[in-house]
LUMSEVO-795350 format. One line per 10 residues: number of its first residue (from 1); for each residue y, x, z of C-alpha. Coordinates in nm, 4 decimals. Layout:
N
NUM> Y:X:Z | ...
REM end
This chain:
672
1> 1.3510:-3.6140:0.3006 | 1.4836:-3.5052:-0.0078 | 1.4907:-3.1386:-0.1428 | 1.8466:-3.1247:-0.0631 | 1.7811:-3.2265:0.3048 | 1.5090:-2.9603:0.3075 | 1.7351:-2.6950:0.1974 | 1.9960:-2.7823:0.4234 | 1.7625:-2.7702:0.7239 | 1.6371:-2.4314:0.6321
11> 2.0032:-2.3035:0.5948 | 2.0703:-2.4502:0.9391 | 1.7449:-2.2653:1.0816 | 1.8475:-1.9340:0.9254 | 2.2013:-1.9836:1.0740 | 2.0776:-2.0325:1.4165 | 1.8182:-1.7567:1.3734 | 2.1229:-1.5037:1.3125 | 2.3617:-1.6356:1.5673 | 2.1165:-1.7063:1.8352
21> 1.8380:-1.4409:1.7953 | 1.5488:-1.5429:1.9837 | 1.6881:-1.8818:2.0488 | 1.7789:-1.7866:2.4086 | 2.0784:-2.0025:2.4068 | 1.9127:-2.2871:2.2751 | 1.6207:-2.2658:2.5291 | 1.8892:-2.2332:2.8271 | 2.0766:-2.5262:2.7118 | 1.7853:-2.7356:2.6650
31> 1.6560:-2.6297:3.0022 | 1.9934:-2.7189:3.1747 | 2.0042:-3.0689:2.9901 | 1.6249:-3.1472:3.0804 | 1.6829:-3.0616:3.4338 | 1.9719:-3.2876:3.4517 | 1.8023:-3.5888:3.2934 | 1.4963:-3.5305:3.4963 | 1.6975:-3.5270:3.8207 | 1.8991:-3.8302:3.7536
41> 1.5789:-4.0270:3.6465 | 1.3840:-3.9381:3.9359 | 1.6860:-3.9935:4.1977 | 1.8058:-4.3123:4.0251 | 1.4372:-4.4606:4.0748 | 1.4191:-4.3514:4.4077 | 1.7576:-4.4966:4.5070 | 1.6905:-4.8315:4.3582 | 1.3854:-4.8333:4.5834 | 1.5893:-4.7404:4.8833
51> 1.9174:-4.9555:4.7680 | 2.1173:-4.6357:4.7842 | 2.1701:-4.4323:4.4679 | 2.5083:-4.2595:4.3836 | 2.5492:-3.9972:4.6230 | 2.2144:-3.8460:4.5985 | 2.2009:-3.9028:4.2366 | 2.5369:-3.7020:4.1686 | 2.4436:-3.4190:4.4081 | 2.0930:-3.3880:4.2827
61> 2.2235:-3.3880:3.9217 | 2.4886:-3.1023:3.9751 | 2.2498:-2.8925:4.1839 | 2.0095:-2.9266:3.9099 | 2.2549:-2.8120:3.6504 | 2.3553:-2.5324:3.8564 | 2.0086:-2.4296:3.9514 | 1.9015:-2.4162:3.5873 | 2.2175:-2.2319:3.4574 | 2.3210:-1.9786:3.7221
71> 1.9751:-1.8240:3.7819 | 1.9732:-1.5083:3.5565 | 1.7165:-1.2699:3.6863 | 1.5412:-1.0275:3.4695 | 1.1885:-1.1555:3.4811 | 1.0262:-1.5078:3.4616 | 0.8741:-1.4495:3.8041 | 1.1910:-1.3653:3.9627 | 1.3869:-1.6509:3.8282 | 1.1028:-1.8871:3.9492
81> 1.1358:-1.7453:4.2831 | 1.5179:-1.7370:4.2841 | 1.5206:-2.1023:4.1928 | 1.2843:-2.2116:4.4473 | 1.4924:-2.0284:4.7117 | 1.7938:-2.2162:4.6154 | 1.6745:-2.5039:4.8347 | 1.7938:-2.2694:5.1275 | 2.1863:-2.2263:5.0661 | 2.1982:-2.5743:4.9043
91> 2.0641:-2.7557:5.2252 | 2.2607:-2.5457:5.4442 | 2.5760:-2.6046:5.2682 | 2.5305:-2.9799:5.2487 | 2.4400:-2.9839:5.6282 | 2.7574:-2.7860:5.6987 | 2.9866:-3.0125:5.5102 | 2.8503:-3.3309:5.6506 | 2.8839:-3.2067:6.0004 | 3.2532:-3.0980:5.9633
101> 3.3503:-3.4144:5.7893 | 3.4073:-3.5772:6.1018 | 3.6669:-3.3084:6.2017 | 3.8971:-3.3625:5.9078 | 4.0736:-3.0644:5.7713 | 3.7930:-2.8433:5.9456 | 3.5696:-2.8919:5.6329 | 3.8341:-2.7942:5.3923 | 3.9111:-2.4888:5.5903 | 3.5259:-2.3959:5.6002
111> 3.5315:-2.4695:5.2027 | 3.7370:-2.1600:5.1646 | 3.4815:-1.9819:5.3555 | 3.2032:-2.1022:5.1577 | 3.3737:-1.9788:4.8394 | 3.4538:-1.6391:5.0035 | 3.0914:-1.5876:5.0924 | 2.9687:-1.7299:4.7345 | 3.1602:-1.4287:4.5871 | 3.0900:-1.1756:4.8372
121> 2.6817:-1.2164:4.8115 | 2.7125:-1.1519:4.4468 | 2.6642:-0.7808:4.5614 | 2.2922:-0.8734:4.5863 | 2.2613:-0.9221:4.2088 | 2.1495:-1.2384:4.0132 | 1.9814:-1.3953:4.3063 | 2.3043:-1.3563:4.5100 | 2.5113:-1.4986:4.2326 | 2.2979:-1.7905:4.1956
131> 2.2719:-1.8741:4.5646 | 2.6408:-1.8688:4.5906 | 2.7017:-2.0956:4.2952 | 2.4549:-2.3401:4.4390 | 2.6037:-2.3450:4.7764 | 2.9524:-2.3803:4.6497 | 2.8399:-2.6762:4.4283 | 2.6424:-2.8457:4.7157 | 2.9282:-2.8173:4.9767 | 3.1845:-2.9262:4.7286
141> 3.0047:-3.2242:4.5992 | 2.9246:-3.3409:4.9613 | 3.2999:-3.3037:5.0578 | 3.4115:-3.5109:4.7554 | 3.1540:-3.7760:4.8380 | 3.2737:-3.7993:5.2035 | 2.9152:-3.8132:5.3061 | 2.8360:-3.8916:5.6717 | 2.5537:-3.7988:5.8906 | 2.3719:-4.1195:5.7762
151> 2.3583:-4.0065:5.4114 | 2.2241:-3.6637:5.5296 | 1.8656:-3.7345:5.4415 | 1.9253:-3.9116:5.1005 | 2.1527:-3.5909:5.0181 | 1.8744:-3.3440:5.1206 | 1.6504:-3.5556:4.9190 | 1.8816:-3.5129:4.6070 | 1.8937:-3.1328:4.6655 | 1.5263:-3.0977:4.6875
161> 1.4745:-3.3315:4.3673 | 1.7404:-3.1360:4.1743 | 1.5690:-2.7824:4.2561 | 1.2232:-2.9342:4.1931 | 1.2973:-3.0734:3.8525 | 1.4492:-2.7426:3.7570 | 1.1434:-2.5393:3.8602 | 0.9191:-2.7838:3.6736 | 1.1215:-2.7613:3.3616 | 1.1586:-2.3681:3.3644
171> 0.7763:-2.3023:3.4468 | 0.5966:-2.5752:3.2442 | 0.8457:-2.8058:3.0300 | 1.0415:-2.5075:2.8545 | 0.8593:-2.1821:2.9753 | 0.9489:-1.8690:2.8164 | 0.7177:-1.7672:2.5219 | 0.7224:-1.3924:2.4721 | 0.5305:-1.4152:2.1510 | 0.7587:-1.6746:1.9795
181> 1.0786:-1.4740:2.1164 | 0.9764:-1.1404:1.9794 | 0.8749:-1.2993:1.6433 | 1.2258:-1.4729:1.6182 | 1.4026:-1.1589:1.7365 | 1.2327:-0.9541:1.4575 | 1.3028:-1.2377:1.2024 | 1.6864:-1.1995:1.3066 | 1.6748:-0.8159:1.2785 | 1.5470:-0.8760:0.9110
191> 1.7981:-1.1127:0.8142 | 2.0793:-0.9022:0.9696 | 1.9308:-0.6059:0.7778 | 1.9397:-0.7803:0.4647 | 2.3104:-0.9142:0.5186 | 2.4302:-0.5549:0.5932 | 2.2240:-0.3813:0.2881 | 2.3745:-0.6638:0.0397 | 2.7272:-0.6138:0.1802 | 2.7002:-0.2209:0.1593
201> 2.5649:-0.2463:-0.2086 | 2.8399:-0.5032:-0.2801 | 3.1615:-0.3842:-0.1199 | 3.0963:-0.0065:-0.0775 | 3.2855:0.1998:0.1967 | 3.5704:0.1126:0.4214 | 3.4728:-0.2720:0.4489 | 3.5091:-0.4316:0.7754 | 3.2496:-0.6914:0.6749 | 3.0020:-0.4052:0.6833
211> 3.1033:-0.2974:1.0286 | 3.0399:-0.6528:1.1677 | 2.7153:-0.6635:0.9765 | 2.5975:-0.3387:1.1333 | 2.7085:-0.4563:1.4904 | 2.5082:-0.7589:1.4187 | 2.2097:-0.5279:1.3729 | 2.3052:-0.3438:1.6907 | 2.3171:-0.6541:1.8918 | 1.9821:-0.7894:1.7717
221> 1.8389:-0.4549:1.8574 | 1.9721:-0.4577:2.2202 | 1.8079:-0.8025:2.2566 | 1.4807:-0.6663:2.1502 | 1.5169:-0.3668:2.3928 | 1.6097:-0.6368:2.6747 | 1.2871:-0.8145:2.5732 | 1.0757:-0.4894:2.6124 | 1.2453:-0.4544:2.9395 | 1.0974:-0.8038:3.0639
231> 0.7470:-0.8260:2.8840 | 0.4427:-0.6104:2.8228 | 0.4372:-0.5603:2.4416 | 0.0898:-0.4582:2.4722 | -0.0324:-0.7887:2.5939 | 0.2008:-0.9874:2.3589 | 0.1639:-0.8092:2.0362 | -0.1071:-0.5455:2.0755 | 0.1504:-0.2451:2.0689 | 0.2717:-0.0504:2.3513
241> 0.6376:-0.0769:2.4640 | 0.7050:0.3044:2.3846 | 0.5525:0.2489:2.0260 | 0.7416:-0.0666:1.9709 | 1.0789:0.0600:2.0639 | 1.0251:0.3693:1.8447 | 0.9693:0.1294:1.5664 | 1.2663:-0.0704:1.6300 | 1.4757:0.2451:1.6602 | 1.3576:0.3749:1.3311
251> 1.4393:0.0308:1.1463 | 1.7868:0.0610:1.2795 | 1.8249:0.4079:1.1879 | 1.6937:0.3440:0.8235 | 1.9303:0.0469:0.8012 | 2.2224:0.2562:0.9201 | 2.1649:0.5329:0.6834 | 2.0895:0.3247:0.3714 | 2.4179:0.1378:0.4389 | 2.6165:0.4549:0.4712
261> 2.4747:0.6172:0.1774 | 2.5323:0.2882:-0.0228 | 2.8921:0.2797:0.1091 | 2.9596:0.6097:0.0149 | 2.9296:0.8105:0.3327 | 2.9288:1.1684:0.2617 | 2.7137:1.2686:0.5817 | 2.4479:1.0202:0.4770 | 2.4439:1.1192:0.1243 | 2.4389:1.4696:0.2021
271> 2.1564:1.4525:0.4555 | 1.9329:1.2792:0.2328 | 2.0278:1.4370:-0.1263 | 1.7488:1.7238:-0.0915 | 1.4700:1.4932:-0.0371 | 1.5625:1.2738:-0.3138 | 1.6557:0.9603:-0.1415 | 1.8617:0.7720:-0.3804 | 2.0271:0.4461:-0.2588 | 1.7187:0.2422:-0.3867
281> 1.4840:0.4764:-0.1975 | 1.6776:0.4360:0.1213 | 1.6962:0.0732:0.0974 | 1.3214:0.0746:0.0248 | 1.2555:0.2690:0.3386 | 1.4954:0.0380:0.5367 | 1.2840:-0.2615:0.4197 | 0.9616:-0.0885:0.4817 | 1.0757:-0.0315:0.8233 | 1.1591:-0.3917:0.8927
291> 0.8185:-0.5057:0.7349 | 0.6203:-0.2657:0.9822 | 0.8056:-0.4460:1.2685 | 0.7099:-0.7809:1.1273 | 0.3705:-0.6908:1.0808 | 0.3413:-0.5720:1.4507 | 0.4441:-0.9089:1.5712 | 0.2464:-1.1052:1.3289 | -0.0807:-1.1156:1.5238 | 0.0710:-1.2216:1.8534
301> -0.0921:-1.5687:1.8652 | -0.4307:-1.4284:1.9052 | -0.3686:-1.2914:2.2333 | -0.1086:-1.5106:2.3487 | -0.3461:-1.6510:2.6328 | -0.3320:-1.2875:2.8126 | 0.0318:-1.2595:2.8074 | 0.1682:-1.1222:3.1321 | 0.5077:-1.0212:3.2375 | 0.6020:-0.6972:3.4059
311> 0.8757:-0.5769:3.5979 | 1.0996:-0.3081:3.4340 | 1.1210:0.0080:3.6271 | 1.3371:-0.0098:3.9523 | 1.7008:0.0989:3.8886 | 1.8458:0.2805:4.1876 | 2.1590:0.0619:4.2758 | 2.5064:0.2196:4.2664 | 2.6320:0.3025:4.6213 | 2.9693:0.4341:4.5155
321> 3.2801:0.2728:4.6911 | 3.4055:0.1091:4.3749 | 3.0942:-0.1422:4.3479 | 3.0927:-0.2472:4.7175 | 3.4721:-0.2876:4.6997 | 3.4380:-0.4927:4.3918 | 3.2687:-0.7827:4.5330 | 3.4844:-0.7696:4.8625 | 3.8201:-0.7368:4.6687 | 3.6947:-1.0371:4.4500
331> 3.6029:-1.2356:4.7697 | 3.9321:-1.1740:4.9317 | 4.0976:-1.2714:4.6246 | 3.9266:-1.5918:4.5947 | 3.9735:-1.6652:4.9615 | 4.3538:-1.6285:4.9149 | 4.3614:-1.8011:4.5753 | 4.1794:-2.1187:4.6909 | 4.3960:-2.1449:5.0119 | 4.7068:-2.1772:4.8104
341> 4.5404:-2.3571:4.5434 | 4.4345:-2.6329:4.7870 | 4.7934:-2.6396:4.9479 | 4.9613:-2.6851:4.5958 | 4.6923:-2.8935:4.4482 | 4.7482:-3.1599:4.7636 | 5.1064:-3.1552:4.6927 | 5.0372:-3.2645:4.3394 | 4.7489:-3.5121:4.3951 | 4.6057:-3.5352:4.7351
351> 4.2946:-3.7038:4.6191 | 4.2155:-3.4491:4.3647 | 4.3347:-3.1231:4.5051 | 3.9657:-2.9696:4.4661 | 4.0029:-2.9200:4.1026 | 4.2891:-2.6650:4.1521 | 4.0589:-2.5112:4.4187 | 3.7623:-2.4902:4.1730 | 3.9824:-2.3308:3.8925 | 4.0897:-2.0672:4.1419
361> 3.7376:-2.0015:4.2409 | 3.5756:-1.9974:3.8837 | 3.8326:-1.7726:3.7060 | 3.6681:-1.5083:3.9323 | 3.3144:-1.5735:3.8030 | 3.2077:-1.2877:3.5648 | 3.5468:-1.0959:3.6157 | 3.6581:-0.8181:3.8081 | 3.9818:-0.7108:3.7129 | 4.3257:-0.8739:3.6653
371> 4.3266:-0.8694:3.3018 | 3.9785:-1.0444:3.3112 | 4.1176:-1.3070:3.5357 | 4.4238:-1.3550:3.3235 | 4.2022:-1.4162:3.0210 | 3.9541:-1.6141:3.1938 | 4.2143:-1.8518:3.3462 | 4.3934:-1.8844:2.9961 | 4.0654:-1.9923:2.8552 | 4.0022:-2.2429:3.1405
381> 4.3347:-2.4095:3.0822 | 4.3003:-2.4114:2.6967 | 3.9366:-2.5620:2.7273 | 4.0619:-2.8241:2.9782 | 4.3628:-2.9503:2.7821 | 4.1556:-2.9719:2.4722 | 3.8785:-3.1490:2.6515 | 4.1195:-3.4028:2.8108 | 4.2291:-3.5059:2.4414 | 3.8717:-3.5059:2.3285
391> 3.7159:-3.6718:2.6201 | 3.9840:-3.9765:2.5711 | 3.8754:-4.0090:2.2011 | 3.5147:-3.9779:2.2868 | 3.5315:-4.2485:2.5655 | 3.7437:-4.4735:2.3332 | 3.4929:-4.4294:2.0508 | 3.1876:-4.5406:2.2621 | 3.3515:-4.8277:2.4570 | 3.1151:-5.0081:2.6907
401> 2.8157:-4.8885:2.5347 | 2.6018:-4.7355:2.8218 | 2.3756:-4.5421:2.5628 | 2.6792:-4.4156:2.4069 | 2.8556:-4.2956:2.7327 | 2.5303:-4.1199:2.8326 | 2.5027:-3.9499:2.5043 | 2.8685:-3.8176:2.5563 | 2.7588:-3.6802:2.8938 | 2.4158:-3.5091:2.7937
411> 2.5542:-3.3969:2.4519 | 2.8593:-3.2229:2.6278 | 2.6495:-3.0626:2.8844 | 2.4238:-2.9291:2.6100 | 2.7018:-2.8025:2.3999 | 2.8814:-2.6573:2.7020 | 2.5887:-2.4250:2.8062 | 2.4944:-2.3468:2.4372 | 2.8166:-2.2245:2.3366 | 2.9327:-2.0615:2.6777
421> 2.7825:-1.7322:2.5412 | 3.0050:-1.7612:2.2454 | 3.3142:-1.8399:2.4224 | 3.4077:-1.9671:2.7806 | 3.6787:-2.1961:2.6242 | 3.3923:-2.4112:2.4726 | 3.2261:-2.4496:2.8239 | 3.5319:-2.5749:2.9750 | 3.6184:-2.7901:2.6851 | 3.2790:-2.9745:2.6672
431> 3.2535:-3.0109:3.0572 | 3.5859:-3.1717:3.0564 | 3.4420:-3.4341:2.7714 | 3.1511:-3.4627:3.0189 | 3.3599:-3.5418:3.3052 | 3.5464:-3.8250:3.1036 | 3.2063:-3.9700:3.0207 | 3.0805:-3.9700:3.3559 | 3.3886:-4.1387:3.4919 | 3.3400:-4.4091:3.2223
441> 2.9778:-4.4358:3.3390 | 3.1114:-4.4800:3.6782 | 3.3622:-4.7387:3.5878 | 3.6460:-4.5063:3.7347 | 3.7919:-4.3535:3.3867 | 4.1633:-4.3427:3.3235 | 4.3745:-4.1214:3.1031 | 4.5937:-4.0544:3.4224 | 4.2917:-3.9027:3.5948 | 4.2278:-3.6652:3.3223
451> 4.5835:-3.5636:3.3164 | 4.5749:-3.4873:3.6850 | 4.2805:-3.2733:3.6104 | 4.4758:-3.0581:3.3559 | 4.7728:-3.0381:3.5872 | 4.5342:-2.9133:3.8682 | 4.3591:-2.6692:3.6581 | 4.6878:-2.5165:3.5435 | 4.7786:-2.4889:3.9194 | 4.4647:-2.3187:3.9984
461> 4.4635:-2.0716:3.7064 | 4.8131:-1.9673:3.7762 | 4.7438:-1.9060:4.1520 | 4.4256:-1.7046:4.0541 | 4.6267:-1.4836:3.8285 | 4.8867:-1.4216:4.0975 | 4.6115:-1.3343:4.3428 | 4.4633:-1.0950:4.0986 | 4.7903:-0.9290:4.0493 | 4.8988:-0.8986:4.4131
471> 4.5851:-0.9015:4.6292 | 4.3987:-0.5792:4.6040 | 4.4439:-0.5676:4.2304 | 4.2241:-0.3722:3.9805 | 4.3402:-0.2473:3.6525 | 4.1335:-0.3583:3.3347 | 4.2725:-0.0271:3.1808 | 4.1032:0.1688:3.4541 | 3.7558:0.0082:3.3980 | 3.7985:0.0508:3.0256
481> 3.8921:0.4336:3.0777 | 3.5909:0.4863:3.3094 | 3.3637:0.3345:3.0644 | 3.4694:0.5678:2.7953 | 3.4217:0.8634:2.9944 | 3.0806:0.7625:3.0922 | 3.0101:0.7138:2.7421 | 3.1363:1.0639:2.6314 | 2.9381:1.2341:2.9188 | 2.6293:1.0377:2.7772
491> 2.6788:1.1581:2.4491 | 2.7093:1.5087:2.5552 | 2.3899:1.4753:2.7254 | 2.2192:1.3196:2.4237 | 2.3350:1.5926:2.2113 | 2.1922:1.8644:2.4394 | 1.8410:1.6784:2.4630 | 1.8193:1.6263:2.0912 | 1.9050:1.9616:1.9899 | 1.6454:2.0996:2.2888
501> 1.3670:1.8877:2.0864 | 1.3513:2.1847:1.8579 | 1.1541:2.3815:2.0743 | 0.9633:2.0808:2.2369 | 1.1129:2.1311:2.5593 | 1.2310:1.7655:2.5967 | 0.9782:1.4816:2.5487 | 1.0623:1.2418:2.2486 | 1.0820:0.9503:2.4983 | 1.3767:1.1061:2.6815
511> 1.5727:1.1255:2.3893 | 1.5122:0.7407:2.2951 | 1.5991:0.6656:2.6509 | 1.9315:0.8461:2.6242 | 2.0167:0.6724:2.3132 | 1.9240:0.3401:2.4609 | 2.1475:0.4203:2.7685 | 2.4256:0.5316:2.5191 | 2.4152:0.1710:2.3438 | 2.4407:0.0293:2.6947
521> 2.7454:0.2392:2.7718 | 2.8734:0.1223:2.4378 | 2.8451:-0.2190:2.5066 | 3.0366:-0.1937:2.8561 | 3.3300:-0.0311:2.6481 | 3.3078:-0.3272:2.3976 | 3.3351:-0.5888:2.6956 | 3.6137:-0.3809:2.8654 | 3.7916:-0.3480:2.5320 | 3.7667:-0.7373:2.4576
531> 3.9604:-0.8041:2.7931 | 4.2350:-0.5453:2.6879 | 4.2686:-0.6908:2.3245 | 4.2930:-1.0648:2.4833 | 4.5073:-1.0085:2.7497 | 4.8805:-1.0812:2.6569 | 5.0082:-0.8443:2.8986 | 4.8416:-0.5537:2.7365 | 5.0041:-0.3100:2.5435 | 4.8449:-0.0946:2.2725
541> 4.5770:-0.3325:2.1257 | 4.5623:-0.1600:1.8174 | 4.5133:0.1746:1.9693 | 4.2237:0.0085:2.1667 | 4.0548:-0.1151:1.8638 | 4.0898:0.2060:1.6800 | 3.9326:0.3954:1.9554 | 3.6399:0.1283:1.9593 | 3.5797:0.1941:1.5854 | 3.5726:0.5649:1.6227
551> 3.3265:0.5171:1.9201 | 3.1015:0.2796:1.6962 | 3.1217:0.5643:1.4205 | 3.0048:0.8171:1.6901 | 2.7323:0.5839:1.7965 | 2.5612:0.5560:1.4576 | 2.5792:0.9229:1.4093 | 2.4159:0.9828:1.7345 | 2.1481:0.7496:1.6287 | 2.0753:0.9958:1.3275
561> 2.0731:1.2929:1.5708 | 1.8314:1.1112:1.7850 | 1.6095:1.0210:1.5168 | 1.5315:1.3629:1.4458 | 1.5192:1.4723:1.7958 | 1.2741:1.1957:1.8869 | 1.0416:1.3437:1.6228 | 1.1012:1.1695:1.2927 | 0.9406:1.3513:1.0171 | 1.1294:1.5398:0.7248
571> 1.0328:1.7788:0.4810 | 1.0233:2.1457:0.6036 | 1.2456:2.4428:0.4841 | 1.1663:2.8017:0.4079 | 1.1396:3.0206:0.7153 | 1.4742:3.2125:0.6309 | 1.6851:2.8736:0.5785 | 1.5135:2.7225:0.8775 | 1.6391:3.0219:1.0968 | 2.0010:3.0126:0.9381
581> 2.0495:2.6522:1.0119 | 1.8666:2.6651:1.3560 | 2.1670:2.9046:1.4454 | 2.4153:2.6920:1.2864 | 2.2992:2.3987:1.5024 | 2.3421:2.6103:1.8028 | 2.6929:2.6836:1.7125 | 2.7826:2.3262:1.6166 | 2.6364:2.1707:1.9003 | 2.8218:2.3928:2.1266
591> 3.1530:2.3069:1.9765 | 3.0950:1.9150:1.9666 | 3.0079:1.9279:2.3264 | 3.3366:2.1501:2.4009 | 3.5142:1.8666:2.1924 | 3.3673:1.5968:2.3980 | 3.4965:1.7809:2.7042 | 3.8300:1.7856:2.5696 | 3.8142:1.4116:2.4698 | 3.7158:1.3296:2.8248
601> 3.9982:1.5267:2.9799 | 4.2353:1.3533:2.7219 | 4.0800:1.0037:2.7986 | 4.1356:1.0199:3.1723 | 4.5009:1.1594:3.1279 | 4.4434:1.5202:3.2366 | 4.6082:1.7862:3.0477 | 4.3571:1.9077:2.7838 | 4.2806:2.2740:2.8201 | 4.1151:2.4183:2.4986
611> 3.7894:2.5653:2.5722 | 3.7547:2.9323:2.4114 | 3.4694:2.9736:2.1735 | 3.3878:3.1926:1.8782 | 3.3071:3.0804:1.5264 | 3.4507:2.7691:1.3390 | 3.2513:2.5120:1.5136 | 3.1635:2.3247:1.1770 | 2.9369:2.4288:0.8921 | 3.0167:2.3549:0.5568
621> 2.6828:2.1876:0.4861 | 2.7532:2.1204:0.1147 | 2.8391:2.4660:0.0202 | 2.4899:2.5658:-0.0904 | 2.1751:2.3961:-0.1860 | 2.0099:2.1378:0.0077 | 2.1082:2.1757:0.3597 | 1.8978:1.8744:0.4881 | 1.5773:2.0245:0.3851 | 1.4618:2.0276:0.7360
631> 1.5168:1.8879:1.0613 | 1.8056:2.1038:1.1645 | 1.9850:2.0029:0.8297 | 2.0066:1.6528:0.9595 | 2.1130:1.7502:1.2763 | 2.4057:1.9658:1.1269 | 2.4912:1.6513:0.9218 | 2.4979:1.4172:1.2227 | 2.6678:1.6808:1.4387 | 2.9453:1.7482:1.1890
641> 3.0403:1.3742:1.1922 | 3.0204:1.3294:1.5553 | 3.2305:1.6448:1.5823 | 3.5057:1.4985:1.3311 | 3.5054:1.1527:1.5181 | 3.5427:1.3424:1.8472 | 3.8234:1.5604:1.7180 | 3.9923:1.2158:1.6119 | 3.9774:1.1042:1.9845 | 4.1634:1.4169:2.1009
651> 4.4203:1.4204:1.8169 | 4.5406:1.0933:1.7223 | 4.7197:0.8478:1.9425 | 4.4839:0.6338:2.1424 | 4.4457:0.4009:2.4171 | 4.4606:0.6897:2.6969 | 4.8128:0.7190:2.6022 | 4.8666:0.3808:2.6625 | 4.6707:0.3934:2.9836 | 4.9051:0.6482:3.1063
661> 5.2033:0.4680:3.0109 | 5.0485:0.1491:3.1717 | 4.9903:0.3524:3.4904 | 5.3408:0.4614:3.5226 | 5.4692:0.1139:3.4683 | 5.2566:-0.0026:3.7517 | 5.3818:0.2434:3.9798 | 5.7367:0.1364:3.9115 | 5.6431:-0.2071:3.9925 | 5.5328:-0.3526:3.6693
671> 5.1767:-0.4343:3.7795 | 4.9438:-0.5894:3.5274
REM end
């Protein structure tokens, strides 16, 4: 291998580290492909012995794929238990489909009922989701294979083999390795930090590239916090979860502070001017914080044998009506959509109507509003059309070469599940290519067959969209508005706790927990915003993006406030200055929380009623010598920045204006 090849490999590893921190996507894709290959190998060998292969092989293969990809419980223990449990719904679905085959259309009607239940049981979390998906796959392929009661023993063996192979792969072949995961995540965080600092140094303020780089830092931090929720850091790296979480928070805060100062952020520069923190010193502090994280994870191999996983604290489930109605609403929509799709699909092609039904079902997977369904349906159609074209080229390129055909199938499955987290279009695209390769292996491939798939997919997508808009419709805008309201309420709570930390009445861990919850709320807003931006029926995309950028700025300022609230050490001030700044903090905090309340009223469309208060609500922190010479000075800088951004939310035209316009349009018959 030449030096150029080595350099290329290093660049590839660096790219994968940044784009897939912790290599979670890589491991999940490899788990799916390994389970598929193992199930096919075992069932093919068993089938040759019994002289009856194909139905059991196909069913076992697809059950293995679904069992490895649909199980998403929080802990390794729960994932193993859920995977083992999947035998129950799979066997029940296979038995039901086999028994109903003799009654003709009764089996098709029952298929709609199975899809209804597959969606309805999602209310029981990840385990319910996985059970529903495996039941759907098992029933569907039993139906398509026209299985008889004579085939039932082999089909059951195929199901058991598929689940068993998945268990072996998940528990023994490709198990989770917490030590390697956290090392990879910290490496990814250091890479993202370096990239952000370089952009801040080179481009200065107002550069979108810096926002994207800081967002990458935030994404990696969220993944690390997720790792902490699933593992015991004390056993893995010898540092408690609370201590490591504080170290991660400090590293993130130092990075954001350095970037804002380098980019010319007035608040950051002001907050650190008095303690001599030049740009170079701030960068050095950020790098040192990252190095401490690396040092903490360096020795994890010494105690790898004692790794144990712990459950995160139980979270009380939401019992509000919206959560219950969400699963029921989606289940009813799926039942209506799949019934109509089956009828229309049969009119186009009586032999392949199920592709329309599958699409009408899958557009409701991971969606809850009509906007999300519309986006998912468009992605599925686009991916299918592209996959049809690519599939014909791929099959033509490999010809009759069985090894080449197998490579197309396995490679497509890997890429489908590796890239699904990037965009759903990729999964649909590569699964369509996989289908082309599979039909070629079975000797049933034709271009006309792929064109029928594209037509049936379009029918299912259209029916799914119509059902989402006409049957118990739910607005994407309402979801976005609710998410923003929860975020603003959490922000007000964080300000109260961070300010209360001055008299030590609030433990530092409460402040850190509050800022972590704030990050989670922001992630929900970003997810809801992506639907509004991508939905072609949505108006005011720019206002949504503008609101999102303001909230991201507020979030970074909140980190600075929380860093002091959590007990970060800064130089103290004279008693007189400390008293003056303490009073100023109370005034500004009160004003900012009043502003947040006004922003919440504006967000939900209520008439904003100004809250009377005394004082200006903002302290001119740059009027006298160093304001940030103590903790309250830094609090003032962070609060002033939050206050200005919150005021922008209340004054500038934003997404809430569009929400009120959109709601009025819906009441007049223009439901979106």
